[in-house]
Backbone bond lengths (Angstrom), bond angles and torsions (degrees), N, CA, C in turn:
res aa  C-N    CA-C-N  psi(-1)  N-CA   C-N-CA  omega(-1)  CA-C   N-CA-C  phi
1 M - - - 1.556 - - 1.451 111.81 -
2 P 1.245 117.23 119.84 1.531 117.39 175.03 1.498 117.76 -70.88
3 I 1.279 116.96 69.06 1.497 120.67 -176.78 1.476 108.63 -78.80
4 K 1.302 117.44 132.32 1.427 121.59 172.54 1.476 113.64 -72.50
5 N 1.332 116.95 -50.15 1.452 126.13 -179.31 1.531 113.50 -171.39
6 L 1.267 116.08 168.50 1.536 123.23 173.99 1.486 105.40 -121.81
7 Q 1.303 118.67 117.54 1.414 119.99 177.15 1.591 113.54 -108.35
8 Q 1.218 121.21 141.42 1.396 121.15 178.56 1.586 106.62 -113.51
9 E 1.300 114.55 125.93 1.429 125.49 174.36 1.487 114.79 -120.44
10 G 1.410 118.97 82.47 1.419 121.03 -167.75 1.528 107.47 61.47
11 P 1.351 111.62 -131.43 1.489 116.85 -173.88 1.476 115.33 -81.06
12 Q 1.321 114.58 20.26 1.558 119.67 179.99 1.422 112.15 -120.56
13 L 1.251 116.50 136.45 1.505 123.86 169.47 1.538 108.37 -110.06
14 I 1.288 111.15 128.72 1.560 119.36 -179.37 1.552 103.16 -118.07
15 L 1.397 113.49 117.22 1.420 127.03 175.71 1.572 107.42 -97.59
16 N 1.316 113.44 113.63 1.453 122.09 -179.26 1.568 105.75 -99.04
17 T 1.411 120.14 122.79 1.418 124.66 -173.87 1.416 109.12 -140.56
18 S 1.266 115.18 148.31 1.548 120.95 168.10 1.586 109.11 -127.71
19 G 1.334 109.06 106.67 1.381 116.18 176.01 1.636 113.39 116.85
20 V 1.342 112.86 -147.91 1.389 116.06 -178.47 1.423 120.75 -75.66
21 I 1.233 117.40 147.16 1.559 118.20 -176.24 1.482 107.97 -102.16
22 C 1.292 115.30 170.80 1.516 121.86 -177.81 1.518 108.62 -64.82
23 S 1.338 119.26 134.63 1.364 122.47 -179.76 1.482 120.51 -104.40
24 N 1.336 112.43 -10.32 1.486 117.60 -177.19 1.489 110.24 -156.60
25 T 1.329 119.27 163.97 1.505 126.82 -175.80 1.483 110.99 -41.40
26 R 1.334 112.52 -60.49 1.502 117.84 -173.19 1.540 111.27 -53.77
27 E 1.353 120.93 -37.46 1.475 114.70 -178.42 1.485 109.21 -75.64
28 I 1.431 120.02 -33.23 1.432 117.88 175.93 1.443 114.31 -59.58
29 V 1.343 118.94 -51.21 1.323 123.61 -174.95 1.664 115.86 -68.69
30 A 1.422 107.78 -18.60 1.368 110.02 177.02 1.531 114.68 -92.48
31 S 1.343 116.07 1.45 1.406 121.59 -176.98 1.545 110.91 -79.34
32 N 1.360 114.32 156.88 1.587 120.24 170.35 1.499 111.33 -67.13
33 I 1.265 117.00 -34.12 1.573 118.11 177.34 1.530 108.55 -59.56
34 F 1.304 117.65 -47.11 1.490 121.93 178.44 1.538 108.97 -49.00
35 E 1.366 121.19 -47.16 1.374 130.39 -177.86 1.552 101.36 -63.97
36 D 1.295 121.31 -50.29 1.484 120.41 -175.72 1.534 109.28 -58.59
37 V 1.301 118.23 -41.79 1.474 119.69 -174.96 1.583 107.89 -69.28
38 I 1.439 117.28 -40.44 1.424 114.78 174.38 1.472 113.09 -60.86
39 A 1.432 118.73 -41.49 1.508 119.20 178.00 1.551 112.20 -59.08
40 R 1.333 120.62 -34.03 1.369 121.78 179.46 1.497 111.67 -75.43
41 F 1.369 117.43 -35.94 1.394 122.84 174.21 1.634 110.26 -63.15
42 A 1.256 114.54 -43.41 1.499 124.50 -178.57 1.731 103.16 -58.91
43 Q 1.249 111.07 -51.05 1.517 112.85 -174.85 1.478 111.78 -66.14
44 S 1.314 116.59 -22.21 1.518 122.46 -179.74 1.522 102.98 -77.61
45 L 1.293 123.32 -49.62 1.396 133.56 176.92 1.540 109.89 -47.59
46 T 1.388 113.18 -57.10 1.456 120.10 -178.65 1.456 111.99 -65.08
47 K 1.333 121.07 -39.02 1.362 123.72 174.62 1.529 118.74 -59.54
48 H 1.295 115.92 -35.23 1.404 127.43 179.28 1.598 112.85 -98.55
49 G 1.297 114.33 8.36 1.415 113.37 174.06 1.426 120.75 55.05
50 S 1.377 116.64 45.99 1.415 123.40 -170.41 1.567 109.55 -63.48
51 P 1.300 122.22 134.90 1.411 124.52 -175.43 1.556 106.58 -77.90
52 L 1.365 118.71 -19.44 1.454 123.58 175.22 1.504 111.68 -55.53
53 L 1.320 117.21 -35.15 1.443 120.14 -176.16 1.536 115.57 -59.00
54 D 1.385 111.54 -45.09 1.528 118.71 173.86 1.545 110.71 -65.47
55 R 1.255 117.35 -41.62 1.581 117.63 178.12 1.482 111.05 -59.79
56 L 1.409 117.21 -36.15 1.507 117.89 -173.95 1.476 112.01 -101.87
57 K 1.301 112.32 7.02 1.572 121.77 176.04 1.451 108.61 54.57
58 L 1.417 109.83 54.86 1.543 112.45 177.91 1.561 106.15 -123.27
59 D 1.361 117.47 133.32 1.387 123.22 174.99 1.596 106.58 -108.64
60 L 1.305 114.36 81.34 1.446 112.38 -177.90 1.431 123.53 -69.36
61 S 1.275 121.24 8.00 1.430 125.79 163.02 1.410 112.38 -77.31
62 Q 1.273 116.08 -9.53 1.609 121.11 -179.24 1.481 107.00 -109.55
63 Q 1.381 115.14 126.97 1.469 123.62 -176.57 1.493 112.54 -54.74
64 G 1.402 117.63 -32.55 1.403 118.39 -179.36 1.408 112.59 -67.31
65 D 1.311 121.34 -36.41 1.320 126.14 171.79 1.537 124.29 -59.13
66 I 1.413 101.92 -39.91 1.475 116.27 174.66 1.465 110.38 -66.00
67 D 1.367 116.84 -41.41 1.535 119.37 176.86 1.459 108.83 -67.48
68 C 1.334 121.57 -31.61 1.470 123.12 179.28 1.595 109.97 -69.42
69 L 1.351 113.75 -39.50 1.503 113.82 175.61 1.512 112.38 -62.65
70 V 1.263 116.00 -44.67 1.475 123.77 173.40 1.573 114.80 -47.54
71 S 1.397 105.54 -53.21 1.536 111.57 175.59 1.395 113.83 -57.67
72 I 1.404 121.45 -46.75 1.361 132.00 -175.55 1.481 108.26 -58.85
73 I 1.281 120.86 -43.71 1.472 124.58 -179.67 1.535 111.53 -73.50
74 R 1.394 110.14 -41.56 1.526 109.68 176.22 1.617 111.36 -59.86
75 V 1.290 118.71 -46.52 1.436 121.67 -177.40 1.568 108.44 -62.27
76 L 1.364 116.27 -40.32 1.408 117.89 -175.49 1.461 112.34 -73.33
77 S 1.283 121.65 -18.92 1.407 129.28 172.75 1.511 115.83 -60.92
78 V 1.387 117.56 -19.81 1.484 121.79 -178.08 1.528 109.45 -134.51
79 N 1.301 115.64 -6.29 1.435 117.84 -175.89 1.596 115.71 -131.49
80 T 1.259 120.22 168.28 1.354 121.83 178.17 1.519 106.40 -88.63
81 L 1.374 114.47 168.83 1.470 116.71 -175.90 1.588 108.02 -71.17
82 E 1.274 114.52 -28.33 1.508 113.22 178.66 1.534 111.92 -69.83
83 Q 1.308 116.32 -32.66 1.394 120.36 175.76 1.484 111.10 -77.82
84 L 1.327 122.80 -23.86 1.467 125.57 175.40 1.488 108.09 -66.16
85 V 1.378 123.60 -40.32 1.443 124.05 -173.53 1.508 107.69 -72.77
86 K 1.257 114.87 -24.41 1.456 117.87 175.07 1.558 115.86 -75.12
87 L 1.363 110.86 -34.96 1.337 118.08 -177.74 1.595 119.08 -82.65
88 L 1.420 111.15 -38.87 1.472 119.74 174.51 1.312 115.80 -101.09
89 P 1.367 122.52 131.29 1.388 126.13 174.74 1.573 110.43 -68.64
90 N 1.411 113.44 147.32 1.436 122.63 173.39 1.530 110.72 63.76
91 T 1.352 112.48 38.97 1.619 110.21 178.27 1.472 107.41 -127.19
92 E 1.376 118.00 10.42 1.438 126.61 178.89 1.527 115.57 -53.86
93 H 1.306 114.20 -33.17 1.518 127.50 -178.92 1.524 106.58 -62.43
94 L 1.389 116.46 -26.62 1.517 116.25 -178.19 1.381 113.34 -66.49
95 L 1.226 123.25 -25.70 1.494 128.00 178.34 1.491 110.79 -56.36
96 A 1.413 115.26 -40.85 1.388 119.63 -175.97 1.602 112.58 -81.26
97 E 1.383 115.80 -15.91 1.335 122.90 179.83 1.587 111.90 -121.37
98 R 1.279 110.32 48.39 1.425 120.58 174.53 1.530 111.02 -53.49
99 E 1.378 116.38 -50.75 1.434 123.10 -167.26 1.612 104.96 -70.35
100 A 1.405 118.94 -35.59 1.501 117.74 177.78 1.544 109.95 -69.47
101 L 1.268 117.40 -34.12 1.411 117.00 177.48 1.445 117.26 -67.60
102 H 1.421 112.44 -38.18 1.445 120.97 170.94 1.580 109.66 -62.80
103 Q 1.162 120.16 -38.29 1.442 118.55 179.78 1.507 111.06 -76.19
104 L 1.310 123.30 -30.45 1.317 130.76 167.87 1.596 112.77 -51.08
105 I 1.361 113.38 -53.43 1.481 122.77 -177.81 1.440 106.60 -64.24
106 E 1.307 119.24 -40.14 1.606 123.22 179.34 1.418 109.00 -61.16
107 E 1.396 115.91 -41.66 1.537 117.35 178.77 1.462 110.48 -69.28
108 L 1.239 116.81 -34.82 1.514 117.71 177.12 1.459 111.87 -62.02
109 Y 1.487 116.68 -37.32 1.494 118.43 179.49 1.555 107.21 -74.07
110 D 1.304 122.68 -40.41 1.420 122.76 174.56 1.604 113.51 -58.86
111 F 1.299 110.56 -40.07 1.533 116.51 179.26 1.595 108.54 -58.09
112 W 1.467 113.14 -48.87 1.400 119.98 179.11 1.512 111.92 -62.29
113 R 1.235 118.02 -42.50 1.457 122.48 -178.64 1.604 114.84 -63.56
114 Q 1.320 109.29 -31.10 1.602 111.46 -174.06 1.598 110.13 -67.69
115 F 1.345 116.00 -8.64 1.561 114.47 -179.22 1.504 105.82 -98.83
116 D 1.369 110.80 150.67 1.449 116.31 167.35 1.520 98.34 -88.41
117 R 1.353 113.47 129.22 1.557 120.01 -175.30 1.424 107.46 -111.32
118 F 1.403 115.62 135.63 1.403 122.63 173.28 1.390 110.86 -132.68
119 M 1.301 118.65 151.12 1.505 130.49 -179.29 1.518 108.36 -118.85
120 V 1.284 115.20 124.49 1.549 118.09 177.81 1.570 101.89 -119.13
121 C 1.385 111.22 113.07 1.574 120.22 179.46 1.546 109.65 -92.84
122 H 1.218 115.43 109.36 1.523 116.73 179.80 1.596 105.20 -87.65
123 S 1.280 122.64 125.80 1.404 125.31 179.53 1.604 109.53 -119.15
């Protein structure tokens, strides 16, 4: 998706694009904007001291762990958790924390829904 940028104005997210938008899950999770949203979510979790971070062994104040979270969500968008632990190194502990991982994904969805989202297509 040729996204120009993602702007946040208080409770509003404004997606500026020129051209075709994502048409499926794979395209969405592969986009830079997806990474941006996950980074904003990570910042929120860290700011509020989410106990999920300890359970999932994530230090989202570190870029490497944010990148790891992006990878986890990308892989989970098309694979099971059991397949994920085979594909991504050092994720075996997630099998024992299935409920916490599910809660994290639900919180990501709630985080996304809290915004009024707008798309501006420049042609």
